[in-house]
C-alpha positions in Angstrom: 136.6 129.4 99.0 133.5 127.7 100.9 131.5 130.1 103.2 130.7 129.9 107.2 127.7 127.8 105.9 129.4 125.1 103.7 128.3 121.8 104.4 130.9 119.0 102.8 128.0 116.1 102.3 129.8 113.8 99.7 133.9 113.9 99.3 134.1 118.1 98.6 131.5 117.9 96.1 128.6 118.5 96.8 128.0 121.8 99.6 125.0 123.3 100.7 125.5 127.1 101.4 123.3 129.9 101.1 122.3 131.7 98.1 123.8 134.7 96.0 122.1 137.1 93.7 124.6 135.7 91.0 122.4 132.4 91.7 118.9 133.7 90.2 119.8 132.0 87.0 120.1 128.5 87.8 117.6 128.7 90.2 115.0 129.8 87.8 115.8 127.0 85.9 114.8 124.9 88.2 111.4 126.5 89.7 110.4 127.3 85.7 110.3 123.2 85.1 107.7 123.1 88.1 105.8 126.0 86.9 105.5 124.8 83.6 105.2 121.0 83.7 103.4 120.8 87.7 101.0 121.8 90.0 103.7 122.0 93.1 104.3 125.6 91.9 100.7 127.7 91.6 102.4 130.5 89.6 101.9 130.0 86.2 104.7 132.3 84.4 108.0 131.9 84.3 110.5 134.0 85.6 113.2 135.5 84.3 116.7 135.3 86.0 116.8 138.9 86.9 113.2 138.3 89.3 114.4 135.4 90.5 117.9 137.2 91.6 115.2 139.9 93.0 113.0 137.4 95.1 116.2 136.3 96.7 118.5 139.7 97.6 114.5 140.6 99.4 114.9 137.3 101.1 117.9 136.7 101.9 118.5 139.8 104.2 116.0 138.2 106.5 115.2 134.5 106.3 117.6 131.9 105.2 117.8 130.8 101.7 120.5 128.3 101.0 121.4 126.2 97.8 122.4 123.1 97.4 125.7 122.6 94.5 127.6 119.2 93.3 130.9 120.1 91.4 129.9 123.9 90.6 126.7 122.8 89.5 123.6 123.7 91.6 121.2 121.2 91.8 118.6 122.7 94.3 117.9 125.1 96.7 115.3 126.0 99.7 114.4 129.0 101.7 112.3 130.4 104.5 109.9 133.5 104.3 107.4 135.1 106.7 104.5 133.2 107.8 102.1 136.1 108.0 102.5 140.3 108.0 100.9 140.1 111.9 103.7 140.9 114.4 102.6 137.8 116.5 103.3 135.5 114.0 107.0 136.5 113.7 108.5 132.6 115.0 106.3 131.1 112.7 108.4 130.8 108.9 107.1 128.6 105.8 109.3 126.8 103.9 110.2 125.9 100.4 112.4 123.3 98.8 113.5 123.0 94.7 115.5 120.4 93.8 116.6 120.5 89.8 114.1 117.4 88.6 116.5 114.9 87.0 118.2 115.0 90.7 115.9 113.5 92.7 115.9 110.5 94.9 119.6 111.5 95.6 119.0 112.6 98.8 120.0 116.0 98.3 116.8 117.8 99.0 116.4 115.8 102.4 120.5 117.4 103.3 119.1 120.5 101.7 115.6 120.8 104.1 118.3 119.7 107.0 120.4 122.6 106.9 117.7 125.0 106.2 116.1 123.3 109.9 119.2 123.3 111.6 119.6 127.6 110.4 115.8 128.4 111.3 116.2 126.6 115.3 119.6 128.0 115.6 117.5 131.9 114.7 115.0 131.0 117.2 112.4 130.2 114.9 109.2 128.1 116.7 106.8 127.1 113.7 108.0 125.6 110.2 104.5 125.5 107.8 105.1 123.5 104.4 102.7 124.1 101.9 102.0 120.8 99.3 99.8 120.7 96.7 98.1 117.3 96.8 98.6 114.7 95.8 102.1 114.7 96.0 103.7 111.6 98.3 107.2 112.8 97.6 106.9 116.2 99.4 104.5 114.8 102.1 107.3 111.9 103.0 110.4 114.8 103.3 108.4 116.9 105.5 107.2 113.6 107.6 110.4 112.1 107.7 111.5 115.6 109.7 108.7 115.5 111.8 106.1 117.6 110.2 102.6 117.0 111.1 99.3 117.1 109.2 97.8 120.3 110.6 94.9 121.3 107.5 94.0 120.4 104.2 92.3 122.8 102.2 89.5 121.4 99.7 89.9 122.5 96.1 92.5 126.0 96.5 94.2 125.9 93.3 92.8 126.2 89.7 95.9 125.0 87.0 96.2 123.2 84.4 92.5 123.3 83.7 91.4 121.3 87.3 91.0 121.9 90.6 93.3 121.4 93.5 93.7 120.8 97.3 96.7 122.4 99.6 97.7 120.6 103.0 99.6 122.3 105.2 101.9 120.5 107.7 103.7 122.3 110.4 106.8 121.3 112.8 107.6 123.0 116.1 111.3 123.8 116.2 
């Protein structure tokens, strides 16, 4: 039975719902691809299903963590986390979105991100910040599609796969 967040997208085959700790294995598989094959994340060691489940449980109590699934297969996830620890930042969050690398180009990322942003608005948050390892034209396009504006560019702040990586930050006032 779909929960209150269910968002039927195409003939009941695709839905967006709240993540559950039982999604840990599927989400870890999606994320581990990016750890091993890209600079999208600066993590360098793959994570276990148990670790992903722990992360879901720790964050989902206070901020939205959503998954998109099609025909009961999890194809991606998006979540928001605290921007910084100081109390004055309590209305600002950092967003993340990951799709199964084989599921791109179908609009799932856009629909997932749209659902996340709707949730953040409904929770009274003020600013969403997206960090993007550069270059990443697809992620830049996704953020700008939703009205994010580039706010910062840090040169060579990450080092992965033997090369220095720039990071840009885009922000959206909700």
